[in-house]
C-alpha positions in Angstrom: 23.7 2.1 -4.8 25.8 -0.3 -6.7 24.9 -1.1 -10.4 24.0 -4.6 -9.5 21.5 -3.4 -6.9 19.2 -1.9 -9.5 19.3 -4.6 -12.1 17.2 -7.2 -10.2 14.5 -8.3 -12.6 16.7 -9.1 -15.6 18.8 -11.3 -13.4 15.9 -13.3 -12.0 15.4 -16.8 -13.5 13.0 -15.8 -16.3 11.2 -13.3 -14.3 7.9 -13.4 -16.2 8.1 -17.2 -16.4 8.6 -17.3 -12.6 5.4 -15.4 -12.2 3.4 -17.7 -14.3 4.9 -20.9 -12.8 4.0 -19.7 -9.3 0.6 -18.2 -10.2 -1.4 -21.2 -9.0 0.2 -21.1 -5.6 -0.2 -17.4 -4.9 -3.1 -15.0 -4.3 -3.2 -12.6 -7.2 -4.8 -9.3 -7.3 -4.6 -5.7 -8.5 -3.9 -2.8 -6.1 -4.7 0.9 -6.7 -3.2 3.3 -4.2 -4.2 6.9 -3.4 -2.7 9.4 -0.9 -5.5 11.5 0.7 -6.0 13.8 3.6 -7.9 12.7 6.7 -11.1 14.5 5.8 -11.1 12.8 2.4 -10.4 9.4 4.0 -13.5 9.8 6.3 -15.7 10.8 3.3 -14.4 7.7 1.4 -15.2 5.5 4.4 -18.8 6.7 4.3 -19.0 5.8 0.7 -17.3 2.4 1.1 -19.4 1.2 4.0 -22.4 1.2 1.8 -20.9 -1.7 -0.1 -18.4 -3.4 2.2 -18.2 -4.5 5.9 -15.3 -4.4 8.3 -12.9 -7.3 7.7 -12.6 -10.1 10.3 -9.8 -8.4 12.2 -11.3 -4.9 12.2 -14.9 -5.9 13.1 -14.3 -5.6 16.9 -11.6 -2.9 16.8 -12.1 0.8 17.6 -12.6 2.7 14.4 -12.3 -0.7 12.6 -8.6 -0.3 12.7 -5.7 -2.4 14.1 -1.9 -2.1 14.1 0.2 -3.8 11.4 3.9 -4.4 11.9 6.3 -5.4 9.2 10.0 -6.2 9.4 11.5 -5.8 6.0 14.5 -7.7 4.8 17.0 -6.6 2.1 20.4 -7.4 0.8 23.6 -5.6 2.1 23.3 -3.2 -0.9 19.5 -2.7 -0.6 18.8 -4.4 -3.9 15.0 -4.8 -3.2 14.8 -1.1 -2.2 16.6 -0.1 -5.4 14.3 -2.2 -7.6 11.3 -0.2 -6.2 12.9 3.2 -6.6 14.0 2.2 -10.2 10.4 1.3 -11.0 11.2 -2.3 -12.0 8.1 -3.9 -13.4 9.0 -7.4 -12.0 10.1 -7.1 -8.4 9.4 -8.4 -4.9 9.6 -7.6 -1.2 10.6 -9.9 1.7 8.9 -9.1 5.0 8.0 -10.6 8.3 4.5 -9.4 9.4 2.9 -9.5 12.8 0.0 -7.9 14.6 0.6 -8.5 18.3 3.4 -9.0 20.9 1.6 -12.0 22.3 3.9 -15.1 22.6 1.4 -17.3 20.9 0.5 -14.9 18.1 1.5 -16.1 14.6 4.1 -14.4 12.6 3.8 -14.3 8.8 6.7 -14.7 6.4 5.7 -13.0 3.2 6.9 -12.6 -0.4 5.0 -9.9 -2.1 5.7 -9.8 -5.8 4.8 -7.4 -8.6 4.6 -8.7 -12.1 3.7 -5.7 -14.3 0.3 -4.6 -12.9 -0.4 -7.9 -11.0 0.3 -8.3 -7.3 0.8 -11.8 -5.9 1.7 -13.0 -2.4 3.1 -16.1 -0.8 2.5 -16.2 3.0 3.4 -18.7 5.7 2.2 -18.5 9.3 5.3 -19.2 11.4 5.7 -19.8 15.2 7.2 -16.8 16.9 10.0 -18.9 18.5 11.1 -20.0 15.0 11.6 -16.4 13.6 15.1 -15.9 15.0 16.5 -19.3 13.9 15.0 -19.0 10.4 16.3 -15.5 9.8 19.7 -16.6 11.1 19.9 -19.3 8.5 18.1 -22.4 9.9 16.7 -24.6 7.1 12.8 -24.5 7.1 11.0 -27.4 8.7 7.3 -28.3 9.1 7.8 -27.8 12.9 8.4 -24.1 12.3 4.8 -23.6 11.0 1.8 -22.8 13.0 -0.2 -25.2 10.8 2.1 -27.7 9.1 0.5 -27.9 5.7 2.2 -28.3 2.3 1.1 -24.9 0.9 2.4 -23.1 4.0 5.7 -25.1 3.8 6.1 -24.2 0.2 5.8 -20.5 1.0 8.3 -20.8 3.8 10.8 -22.6 1.6 10.5 -19.9 -1.1 11.0 -17.2 1.5 14.1 -18.8 2.9 15.4 -19.5 -0.6 15.2 -15.9 -1.6 16.7 -14.7 1.7 19.7 -17.0 1.2 20.1 -16.0 -2.4 20.1 -12.3 -1.6 21.9 -12.7 1.7 19.0 -10.7 3.1 18.8 -9.6 6.7 16.4 -7.2 8.7 16.6 -3.6 7.6 13.5 -1.7 8.7 10.5 -2.0 11.0 7.4 -0.4 9.6 4.2 0.1 11.6 0.8 1.7 10.8 -2.9 1.6 11.8 -5.0 -0.2 9.2 -8.7 0.4 8.7 -10.0 -2.4 6.5 -13.2 -3.1 4.7 -14.0 -6.2 2.7 -16.7 -7.7 0.5 -19.2 -9.6 2.7 -19.3 -12.7 0.5 -15.6 -13.3 0.0 -12.2 -11.6 0.0 -12.3 -10.6 -3.7 -12.5 -6.9 -2.8 -10.8 -4.9 0.0 -10.5 -1.2 0.6 -8.0 -0.2 3.3 -7.0 3.1 4.9 -3.5 3.1 6.4 -2.7 5.9 8.9 0.2 6.9 11.1 2.9 5.1 9.0 6.2 5.0 10.9 9.5 3.5 9.9 12.7 2.9 11.8 16.0 1.1 11.1 16.2 -2.4 12.6 19.0 -4.9 12.0 17.9 -7.7 14.4 15.0 -10.3 14.2 13.4 -9.5 17.5 9.8 -8.6 17.0 8.4 -5.7 19.1 5.3 -3.6 18.8 7.0 -0.4 20.0 9.9 1.6 18.6 13.5 1.5 19.5 15.9 4.5 20.0 13.5 7.1 18.7 14.8 7.2 15.1 11.3 6.6 13.6 10.3 8.7 10.6 6.8 9.4 9.1 7.2 9.1 5.3 3.6 10.2 4.6 3.2 12.7 7.4 -0.5 13.0 8.3 -1.7 11.7 4.9 -3.7 8.4 4.6 -2.9 5.7 2.1 -6.2 4.4 0.6 -5.9 1.2 -1.3 -8.4 -0.6 -3.5 -7.5 -4.3 -3.8 -9.4 -6.6 -6.1 -9.2 -9.8 -8.1 -10.5 -10.1 -11.7 -12.5 -6.9 -12.3 -13.0 -3.8 -10.2 -16.7 -3.2 -9.4 -18.4 -0.3 -11.1 -19.1 1.5 -7.8 -15.3 1.7 -7.2 -14.9 3.5 -10.5 -17.7 5.9 -9.6 -16.1 6.6 -6.2 -12.7 7.4 -7.9 -14.4 9.8 -10.3 -16.7 11.4 -7.7 -13.9 12.1 -5.3 -11.3 13.0 -8.0 -8.8 10.4 -6.7 -5.4 10.3 -8.4 -3.2 7.2 -8.2 0.0 7.7 -6.3 3.0 5.6 -5.3 3.0 4.8 -1.6 5.7 2.1 -1.0 6.1 2.2 2.8 9.5 0.5 3.0 11.0 2.4 0.1 9.7 5.8 1.3 10.9 5.0 4.8 14.4 4.1 3.6 14.6 7.3 1.5 13.7 9.4 4.6 16.0 7.6 7.0 18.8 7.7 4.5 20.1 4.8 2.4 23.5 5.1 4.1 21.8 4.3 7.5 20.5 1.0 6.2 23.0 -0.1 3.7 25.8 -2.1 5.3 28.4 -2.1 2.5 31.7 -1.8 4.2 30.0 -1.5 7.6 29.5 -5.2 8.6 26.0 -5.0 10.0 24.9 -8.6 9.7 23.2 -11.3 11.7 25.5 -14.3 12.2 24.3 -17.4 10.4 23.6 -20.5 12.3 26.3 -23.3 12.2 24.0 -25.3 9.9 23.6 -22.5 7.4 27.0 -23.0 5.7 26.1 -26.6 4.9 22.7 -25.7 3.2 22.6 -25.0 -0.6 21.7 -21.5 -1.7 20.9 -22.2 -5.4 22.7 -24.4 -7.8 25.0 -22.2 -9.9 24.2 -19.0 -7.9 25.7 -17.2 -5.0 24.5 -14.4 -2.8 24.7 -10.9 -4.4 24.4 -12.4 -7.9 21.3 -10.3 -8.5 
């Protein structure tokens, strides 16, 4: 890793201020992660279902679980990966998330940012046929969105701005089965169980629900990632569950763990030239006044 790859947050434009300025536009929450064995996950499910119901996507699914696919983007020197492994307190991830291969299924461009202990997310639902052009450098337009609304367009603009600033391109495809439970009244509390996490190298923007040349790795083996996600305050019963089952918080960054297992040298293209060609219009679009790619 190059020295510039690790020092991301000090180079951000007032990292803490950025978080505050964008707070109103992002969904903010806290996330507690635990790595557990399957037997423990099933016991936790029995506890959780006394308080929560299956989320809207899991309600009609077998075992209340559905597949989640994420295409992670990073800079040529894997700066976002390095920020995670270095434990930077202010960092973010760029990912394209999808749940189906259906041509009319939406694709979500996401910025997931950590500011100290707070997690915030910007998300834009994008038409599938717009994914390739946008990741190749096309400037965002309302026509790229599934629902052309200002908040969605703002999220898409921010995503594309960060992609341009980092010179980020696809690096890794991560897939897993998610069992999700949520508060019945609103989305203020969610408990999820992520199983069968797989990660493979991917340098192109094509979205596919399968795996490529058989290079997928399983960074968590057969263990299950249990996450408690909440806004404001964690309910008392969650604290009781943590104590009763003796849960210990653990790091479980799917992208970072996958890169570490695949090998940084397999995904870092410094001196290799793995890059998606930009569109002809990309060269005429501004990145950021006073900044160039790799400045982070």
